[in-house]
VMD Tcl script that builds the backbone (N, CA, C; Angstrom):
set m [mol new atoms 375]
animate dup $m
set s [atomselect $m all]
$s set {name element resname resid chain x y z} {
  {N N UNK 1 A 86.118 101.064 125.154}
  {CA C UNK 1 A 84.855 100.399 124.993}
  {C C UNK 1 A 84.459 99.808 126.338}
  {N N UNK 2 A 83.215 99.866 126.601}
  {CA C UNK 2 A 82.685 99.370 127.860}
  {C C UNK 2 A 82.768 97.852 127.888}
  {N N UNK 3 A 83.249 97.331 129.004}
  {CA C UNK 3 A 83.385 95.882 129.116}
  {C C UNK 3 A 82.031 95.195 129.166}
  {N N UNK 4 A 80.963 95.929 129.490}
  {CA C UNK 4 A 79.619 95.345 129.527}
  {C C UNK 4 A 79.222 94.856 128.147}
  {N N UNK 5 A 79.501 95.656 127.129}
  {CA C UNK 5 A 79.157 95.263 125.759}
  {C C UNK 5 A 79.971 94.047 125.342}
  {N N UNK 6 A 81.256 94.049 125.661}
  {CA C UNK 6 A 82.079 92.883 125.324}
  {C C UNK 6 A 81.585 91.635 126.042}
  {N N UNK 7 A 81.220 91.775 127.287}
  {CA C UNK 7 A 80.698 90.633 128.039}
  {C C UNK 7 A 79.419 90.107 127.401}
  {N N UNK 8 A 78.562 91.013 126.931}
  {CA C UNK 8 A 77.324 90.587 126.273}
  {C C UNK 8 A 77.624 89.840 124.978}
  {N N UNK 9 A 78.568 90.369 124.203}
  {CA C UNK 9 A 78.923 89.725 122.941}
  {C C UNK 9 A 79.463 88.327 123.198}
  {N N UNK 10 A 80.383 88.186 124.131}
  {CA C UNK 10 A 80.998 86.889 124.386}
  {C C UNK 10 A 80.025 85.918 125.061}
  {N N UNK 11 A 79.070 86.448 125.814}
  {CA C UNK 11 A 78.079 85.590 126.458}
  {C C UNK 11 A 77.204 84.914 125.407}
  {N N UNK 12 A 76.866 85.648 124.346}
  {CA C UNK 12 A 75.981 85.114 123.311}
  {C C UNK 12 A 76.697 84.284 122.258}
  {N N UNK 13 A 77.975 84.448 122.087}
  {CA C UNK 13 A 78.650 83.825 120.954}
  {C C UNK 13 A 79.670 82.766 121.308}
  {N N UNK 14 A 80.045 82.622 122.560}
  {CA C UNK 14 A 81.087 81.664 122.960}
  {C C UNK 14 A 82.376 81.883 122.170}
  {N N UNK 15 A 82.727 83.127 121.942}
  {CA C UNK 15 A 83.925 83.464 121.177}
  {C C UNK 15 A 85.165 83.388 122.051}
  {N N UNK 16 A 86.269 83.054 121.401}
  {CA C UNK 16 A 87.567 83.120 122.060}
  {C C UNK 16 A 88.315 84.310 121.466}
  {N N UNK 17 A 89.039 85.006 122.295}
  {CA C UNK 17 A 89.823 86.139 121.815}
  {C C UNK 17 A 91.197 85.663 121.365}
  {N N UNK 18 A 91.620 86.169 120.232}
  {CA C UNK 18 A 92.950 85.897 119.726}
  {C C UNK 18 A 93.626 87.235 119.464}
  {N N UNK 19 A 94.929 87.305 119.652}
  {CA C UNK 19 A 95.608 88.585 119.386}
  {C C UNK 19 A 95.491 88.960 117.905}
  {N N UNK 20 A 95.335 90.230 117.666}
  {CA C UNK 20 A 95.170 90.733 116.312}
  {C C UNK 20 A 96.141 91.879 116.097}
  {N N UNK 21 A 97.025 91.720 115.131}
  {CA C UNK 21 A 97.951 92.781 114.782}
  {C C UNK 21 A 97.307 93.605 113.673}
  {N N UNK 22 A 96.664 94.678 114.053}
  {CA C UNK 22 A 95.885 95.481 113.116}
  {C C UNK 22 A 96.753 96.057 112.009}
  {N N UNK 23 A 97.975 96.417 112.315}
  {CA C UNK 23 A 98.842 97.038 111.316}
  {C C UNK 23 A 99.236 96.075 110.196}
  {N N UNK 24 A 99.062 94.779 110.407}
  {CA C UNK 24 A 99.441 93.795 109.385}
  {C C UNK 24 A 98.268 93.403 108.498}
  {N N UNK 25 A 97.080 93.924 108.783}
  {CA C UNK 25 A 95.910 93.576 107.987}
  {C C UNK 25 A 95.942 94.279 106.635}
  {N N UNK 26 A 95.506 93.580 105.611}
  {CA C UNK 26 A 95.355 94.164 104.287}
  {C C UNK 26 A 94.024 94.926 104.250}
  {N N UNK 27 A 93.850 95.790 103.258}
  {CA C UNK 27 A 92.619 96.571 103.141}
  {C C UNK 27 A 91.376 95.685 103.090}
  {N N UNK 28 A 91.443 94.623 102.297}
  {CA C UNK 28 A 90.281 93.751 102.165}
  {C C UNK 28 A 89.977 93.025 103.467}
  {N N UNK 29 A 91.010 92.658 104.214}
  {CA C UNK 29 A 90.804 91.987 105.496}
  {C C UNK 29 A 90.136 92.928 106.501}
  {N N UNK 30 A 90.552 94.187 106.504}
  {CA C UNK 30 A 89.931 95.171 107.393}
  {C C UNK 30 A 88.462 95.332 107.019}
  {N N UNK 31 A 88.188 95.399 105.730}
  {CA C UNK 31 A 86.804 95.511 105.272}
  {C C UNK 31 A 85.963 94.326 105.703}
  {N N UNK 32 A 86.515 93.127 105.555}
  {CA C UNK 32 A 85.790 91.931 105.990}
  {C C UNK 32 A 85.568 91.945 107.505}
  {N N UNK 33 A 86.568 92.405 108.234}
  {CA C UNK 33 A 86.464 92.480 109.692}
  {C C UNK 33 A 85.347 93.437 110.101}
  {N N UNK 34 A 85.288 94.593 109.461}
  {CA C UNK 34 A 84.259 95.591 109.782}
  {C C UNK 34 A 82.875 95.047 109.455}
  {N N UNK 35 A 82.731 94.467 108.272}
  {CA C UNK 35 A 81.436 93.916 107.869}
  {C C UNK 35 A 80.996 92.823 108.826}
  {N N UNK 36 A 81.921 91.945 109.187}
  {CA C UNK 36 A 81.591 90.853 110.119}
  {C C UNK 36 A 81.189 91.409 111.489}
  {N N UNK 37 A 81.916 92.403 111.958}
  {CA C UNK 37 A 81.577 92.997 113.250}
  {C C UNK 37 A 80.178 93.602 113.221}
  {N N UNK 38 A 79.880 94.398 112.188}
  {CA C UNK 38 A 78.568 95.039 112.093}
  {C C UNK 38 A 77.448 94.007 112.022}
  {N N UNK 39 A 77.650 92.971 111.210}
  {CA C UNK 39 A 76.636 91.918 111.096}
  {C C UNK 39 A 76.431 91.179 112.412}
  {N N UNK 40 A 77.529 90.805 113.049}
  {CA C UNK 40 A 77.428 90.073 114.320}
  {C C UNK 40 A 76.736 90.921 115.383}
  {N N UNK 41 A 77.099 92.187 115.469}
  {CA C UNK 41 A 76.507 93.058 116.483}
  {C C UNK 41 A 75.016 93.225 116.250}
  {N N UNK 42 A 74.627 93.402 114.988}
  {CA C UNK 42 A 73.204 93.565 114.677}
  {C C UNK 42 A 72.428 92.267 114.928}
  {N N UNK 43 A 73.032 91.126 114.607}
  {CA C UNK 43 A 72.354 89.841 114.800}
  {C C UNK 43 A 72.176 89.487 116.274}
  {N N UNK 44 A 73.037 90.010 117.136}
  {CA C UNK 44 A 72.924 89.717 118.562}
  {C C UNK 44 A 71.873 90.582 119.261}
  {N N UNK 45 A 71.337 91.558 118.546}
  {CA C UNK 45 A 70.317 92.461 119.101}
  {C C UNK 45 A 70.772 93.102 120.416}
  {N N UNK 46 A 72.010 93.538 120.451}
  {CA C UNK 46 A 72.535 94.198 121.644}
  {C C UNK 46 A 72.201 95.680 121.598}
  {N N UNK 47 A 72.159 96.291 122.756}
  {CA C UNK 47 A 71.841 97.712 122.863}
  {C C UNK 47 A 73.140 98.506 122.975}
  {N N UNK 48 A 73.463 99.255 121.935}
  {CA C UNK 48 A 74.705 100.024 121.915}
  {C C UNK 48 A 74.636 101.251 122.811}
  {N N UNK 49 A 73.453 101.616 123.255}
  {CA C UNK 49 A 73.314 102.833 124.054}
  {C C UNK 49 A 73.773 102.663 125.497}
  {N N UNK 50 A 74.148 101.454 125.899}
  {CA C UNK 50 A 74.630 101.262 127.274}
  {C C UNK 50 A 75.995 101.900 127.478}
  {N N UNK 51 A 76.708 102.150 126.393}
  {CA C UNK 51 A 78.024 102.794 126.465}
  {C C UNK 51 A 78.054 103.903 125.418}
  {N N UNK 52 A 78.063 105.140 125.845}
  {CA C UNK 52 A 77.973 106.266 124.908}
  {C C UNK 52 A 79.186 106.371 123.992}
  {N N UNK 53 A 80.371 106.087 124.505}
  {CA C UNK 53 A 81.566 106.110 123.653}
  {C C UNK 53 A 81.463 105.045 122.562}
  {N N UNK 54 A 81.042 103.858 122.958}
  {CA C UNK 54 A 80.861 102.785 121.985}
  {C C UNK 54 A 79.788 103.165 120.979}
  {N N UNK 55 A 78.701 103.745 121.443}
  {CA C UNK 55 A 77.597 104.146 120.561}
  {C C UNK 55 A 78.073 105.140 119.509}
  {N N UNK 56 A 78.872 106.129 119.924}
  {CA C UNK 56 A 79.419 107.099 118.960}
  {C C UNK 56 A 80.316 106.400 117.942}
  {N N UNK 57 A 81.182 105.523 118.413}
  {CA C UNK 57 A 82.080 104.803 117.498}
  {C C UNK 57 A 81.294 103.891 116.569}
  {N N UNK 58 A 80.315 103.211 117.107}
  {CA C UNK 58 A 79.496 102.291 116.320}
  {C C UNK 58 A 78.707 103.053 115.254}
  {N N UNK 59 A 78.070 104.161 115.641}
  {CA C UNK 59 A 77.320 104.970 114.678}
  {C C UNK 59 A 78.231 105.532 113.593}
  {N N UNK 60 A 79.425 105.955 113.998}
  {CA C UNK 60 A 80.391 106.461 113.026}
  {C C UNK 60 A 80.805 105.363 112.049}
  {N N UNK 61 A 81.014 104.169 112.565}
  {CA C UNK 61 A 81.385 103.031 111.720}
  {C C UNK 61 A 80.253 102.689 110.760}
  {N N UNK 62 A 79.026 102.711 111.242}
  {CA C UNK 62 A 77.872 102.461 110.367}
  {C C UNK 62 A 77.768 103.511 109.267}
  {N N UNK 63 A 77.996 104.759 109.623}
  {CA C UNK 63 A 77.900 105.841 108.646}
  {C C UNK 63 A 79.006 105.763 107.597}
  {N N UNK 64 A 80.193 105.360 108.021}
  {CA C UNK 64 A 81.337 105.316 107.101}
  {C C UNK 64 A 81.417 104.014 106.307}
  {N N UNK 65 A 80.665 103.010 106.708}
  {CA C UNK 65 A 80.747 101.701 106.070}
  {C C UNK 65 A 80.465 101.728 104.564}
  {N N UNK 66 A 79.402 102.415 104.091}
  {CA C UNK 66 A 79.169 102.446 102.641}
  {C C UNK 66 A 80.322 103.102 101.866}
  {N N UNK 67 A 80.892 104.157 102.421}
  {CA C UNK 67 A 82.016 104.827 101.764}
  {C C UNK 67 A 83.225 103.886 101.715}
  {N N UNK 68 A 83.456 103.189 102.816}
  {CA C UNK 68 A 84.574 102.250 102.877}
  {C C UNK 68 A 84.359 101.100 101.897}
  {N N UNK 69 A 83.117 100.603 101.798}
  {CA C UNK 69 A 82.811 99.538 100.843}
  {C C UNK 69 A 83.079 99.997 99.405}
  {N N UNK 70 A 82.695 101.222 99.106}
  {CA C UNK 70 A 82.935 101.755 97.762}
  {C C UNK 70 A 84.433 101.863 97.483}
  {N N UNK 71 A 85.191 102.290 98.480}
  {CA C UNK 71 A 86.649 102.376 98.317}
  {C C UNK 71 A 87.260 100.990 98.106}
  {N N UNK 72 A 86.768 100.002 98.843}
  {CA C UNK 72 A 87.266 98.632 98.665}
  {C C UNK 72 A 86.956 98.110 97.266}
  {N N UNK 73 A 85.767 98.446 96.760}
  {CA C UNK 73 A 85.427 98.036 95.392}
  {C C UNK 73 A 86.373 98.664 94.381}
  {N N UNK 74 A 86.758 99.917 94.611}
  {CA C UNK 74 A 87.721 100.561 93.720}
  {C C UNK 74 A 89.085 99.884 93.805}
  {N N UNK 75 A 89.488 99.496 95.014}
  {CA C UNK 75 A 90.770 98.806 95.184}
  {C C UNK 75 A 90.750 97.473 94.449}
  {N N UNK 76 A 89.631 96.743 94.578}
  {CA C UNK 76 A 89.503 95.463 93.866}
  {C C UNK 76 A 89.574 95.676 92.359}
  {N N UNK 77 A 88.841 96.678 91.878}
  {CA C UNK 77 A 88.822 96.957 90.440}
  {C C UNK 77 A 90.212 97.337 89.943}
  {N N UNK 78 A 90.939 98.130 90.716}
  {CA C UNK 78 A 92.302 98.527 90.340}
  {C C UNK 78 A 93.216 97.308 90.282}
  {N N UNK 79 A 93.098 96.423 91.266}
  {CA C UNK 79 A 93.925 95.211 91.281}
  {C C UNK 79 A 93.601 94.335 90.076}
  {N N UNK 80 A 92.303 94.220 89.749}
  {CA C UNK 80 A 91.913 93.433 88.583}
  {C C UNK 80 A 92.414 94.082 87.297}
  {N N UNK 81 A 92.351 95.409 87.219}
  {CA C UNK 81 A 92.844 96.121 86.039}
  {C C UNK 81 A 94.347 95.921 85.877}
  {N N UNK 82 A 95.079 96.022 86.977}
  {CA C UNK 82 A 96.530 95.808 86.911}
  {C C UNK 82 A 96.853 94.395 86.433}
  {N N UNK 83 A 96.093 93.419 86.913}
  {CA C UNK 83 A 96.310 92.032 86.490}
  {C C UNK 83 A 96.010 91.865 85.006}
  {N N UNK 84 A 94.924 92.498 84.543}
  {CA C UNK 84 A 94.593 92.424 83.121}
  {C C UNK 84 A 95.659 93.093 82.260}
  {N N UNK 85 A 96.182 94.213 82.716}
  {CA C UNK 85 A 97.241 94.897 81.973}
  {C C UNK 85 A 98.480 94.006 81.881}
  {N N UNK 86 A 98.824 93.369 82.988}
  {CA C UNK 86 A 99.987 92.476 82.997}
  {C C UNK 86 A 99.779 91.302 82.037}
  {N N UNK 87 A 98.596 90.694 82.066}
  {CA C UNK 87 A 98.308 89.566 81.165}
  {C C UNK 87 A 98.266 90.027 79.713}
  {N N UNK 88 A 97.767 91.241 79.475}
  {CA C UNK 88 A 97.735 91.789 78.127}
  {C C UNK 88 A 99.151 91.979 77.589}
  {N N UNK 89 A 100.056 92.473 78.434}
  {CA C UNK 89 A 101.448 92.645 78.017}
  {C C UNK 89 A 102.114 91.306 77.708}
  {N N UNK 90 A 101.819 90.294 78.512}
  {CA C UNK 90 A 102.376 88.957 78.267}
  {C C UNK 90 A 101.870 88.411 76.936}
  {N N UNK 91 A 100.559 88.588 76.681}
  {CA C UNK 91 A 99.990 88.120 75.413}
  {C C UNK 91 A 100.606 88.860 74.223}
  {N N UNK 92 A 100.744 90.187 74.342}
  {CA C UNK 92 A 101.340 90.963 73.251}
  {C C UNK 92 A 102.760 90.512 72.960}
  {N N UNK 93 A 103.523 90.245 73.995}
  {CA C UNK 93 A 104.896 89.780 73.802}
  {C C UNK 93 A 104.919 88.420 73.105}
  {N N UNK 94 A 103.996 87.539 73.481}
  {CA C UNK 94 A 103.934 86.217 72.852}
  {C C UNK 94 A 103.567 86.335 71.373}
  {N N UNK 95 A 102.634 87.226 71.053}
  {CA C UNK 95 A 102.237 87.417 69.654}
  {C C UNK 95 A 103.394 88.011 68.851}
  {N N UNK 96 A 104.107 88.986 69.427}
  {CA C UNK 96 A 105.281 89.555 68.733}
  {C C UNK 96 A 106.332 88.483 68.474}
  {N N UNK 97 A 106.561 87.634 69.461}
  {CA C UNK 97 A 107.537 86.552 69.306}
  {C C UNK 97 A 107.097 85.609 68.192}
  {N N UNK 98 A 105.819 85.270 68.167}
  {CA C UNK 98 A 105.293 84.384 67.120}
  {C C UNK 98 A 105.461 85.018 65.745}
  {N N UNK 99 A 105.136 86.296 65.614}
  {CA C UNK 99 A 105.274 86.966 64.314}
  {C C UNK 99 A 106.724 87.017 63.846}
  {N N UNK 100 A 107.628 87.272 64.775}
  {CA C UNK 100 A 109.056 87.290 64.406}
  {C C UNK 100 A 109.523 85.904 63.969}
  {N N UNK 101 A 109.060 84.888 64.674}
  {CA C UNK 101 A 109.448 83.525 64.303}
  {C C UNK 101 A 108.882 83.159 62.927}
  {N N UNK 102 A 107.678 83.623 62.637}
  {CA C UNK 102 A 107.074 83.322 61.343}
  {C C UNK 102 A 107.693 84.121 60.201}
  {N N UNK 103 A 108.254 85.268 60.504}
  {CA C UNK 103 A 108.833 86.088 59.434}
  {C C UNK 103 A 109.999 85.383 58.748}
  {N N UNK 104 A 110.616 84.462 59.430}
  {CA C UNK 104 A 111.691 83.670 58.828}
  {C C UNK 104 A 111.147 82.828 57.679}
  {N N UNK 105 A 109.926 82.313 57.858}
  {CA C UNK 105 A 109.331 81.459 56.832}
  {C C UNK 105 A 108.876 82.265 55.615}
  {N N UNK 106 A 108.769 83.562 55.743}
  {CA C UNK 106 A 108.309 84.394 54.628}
  {C C UNK 106 A 109.280 84.328 53.445}
  {N N UNK 107 A 110.548 84.224 53.735}
  {CA C UNK 107 A 111.560 84.267 52.666}
  {C C UNK 107 A 112.240 82.918 52.444}
  {N N UNK 108 A 111.592 81.850 52.816}
  {CA C UNK 108 A 112.177 80.529 52.660}
  {C C UNK 108 A 112.116 80.075 51.197}
  {N N UNK 109 A 112.966 79.131 50.860}
  {CA C UNK 109 A 112.951 78.550 49.516}
  {C C UNK 109 A 112.061 77.313 49.455}
  {N N UNK 110 A 111.604 76.852 50.587}
  {CA C UNK 110 A 110.777 75.648 50.634}
  {C C UNK 110 A 109.315 76.061 50.438}
  {N N UNK 111 A 108.715 75.492 49.391}
  {CA C UNK 111 A 107.356 75.891 49.001}
  {C C UNK 111 A 106.321 75.581 50.090}
  {N N UNK 112 A 106.438 74.463 50.781}
  {CA C UNK 112 A 105.474 74.090 51.828}
  {C C UNK 112 A 105.512 75.108 52.976}
  {N N UNK 113 A 106.701 75.609 53.309}
  {CA C UNK 113 A 106.825 76.608 54.363}
  {C C UNK 113 A 106.203 77.934 53.939}
  {N N UNK 114 A 106.353 78.298 52.645}
  {CA C UNK 114 A 105.741 79.534 52.146}
  {C C UNK 114 A 104.216 79.456 52.227}
  {N N UNK 115 A 103.666 78.299 51.842}
  {CA C UNK 115 A 102.210 78.118 51.896}
  {C C UNK 115 A 101.731 78.177 53.344}
  {N N UNK 116 A 102.454 77.517 54.234}
  {CA C UNK 116 A 102.097 77.537 55.656}
  {C C UNK 116 A 102.176 78.965 56.202}
  {N N UNK 117 A 103.210 79.699 55.801}
  {CA C UNK 117 A 103.370 81.081 56.261}
  {C C UNK 117 A 102.184 81.929 55.807}
  {N N UNK 118 A 101.802 81.812 54.532}
  {CA C UNK 118 A 100.689 82.612 54.010}
  {C C UNK 118 A 99.387 82.283 54.740}
  {N N UNK 119 A 99.186 81.006 55.037}
  {CA C UNK 119 A 97.980 80.604 55.758}
  {C C UNK 119 A 97.951 81.173 57.172}
  {N N UNK 120 A 99.042 81.059 57.874}
  {CA C UNK 120 A 99.110 81.567 59.251}
  {C C UNK 120 A 99.067 83.086 59.272}
  {N N UNK 121 A 99.682 83.723 58.272}
  {CA C UNK 121 A 99.708 85.176 58.215}
  {C C UNK 121 A 98.297 85.744 58.107}
  {N N UNK 122 A 97.431 85.041 57.356}
  {CA C UNK 122 A 96.035 85.479 57.229}
  {C C UNK 122 A 95.355 85.491 58.596}
  {N N UNK 123 A 95.641 84.482 59.404}
  {CA C UNK 123 A 95.030 84.402 60.743}
  {C C UNK 123 A 95.570 85.489 61.656}
  {N N UNK 124 A 96.830 85.821 61.535}
  {CA C UNK 124 A 97.467 86.799 62.438}
  {C C UNK 124 A 97.151 88.225 62.085}
  {N N UNK 125 A 96.633 88.485 60.906}
  {CA C UNK 125 A 96.335 89.876 60.514}
  {C C UNK 125 A 95.188 90.417 61.299}
}
mol reanalyze $m
mol bondsrecalc $m
mol representation Tube
mol addrep $m
């Protein structure tokens, strides 16, 4: 990348550079980084044509951004689905445990427990 573009960006934003370990970024972090870069570059009204290599990379990033956003949405949806499946399994296990615990009251000799069992059983059906 041409240092002229970087100089323009830093001149307008007073940014400090910090080391970035790209390989340690999560998918969502990379997506946020790309979106932030595109927004910042567009808001600074800089001319990308001063560096042809940068212009090609920038145009490619702009073109691929919607596809990447769609992929990130799928990743989010998958993570949410996995979480829902896990919570559903926990709930099912709790309900099974409750039903097993109540089955003891089904055959009790104590009349109050039988009435309570019948009442709760109606709710659990």
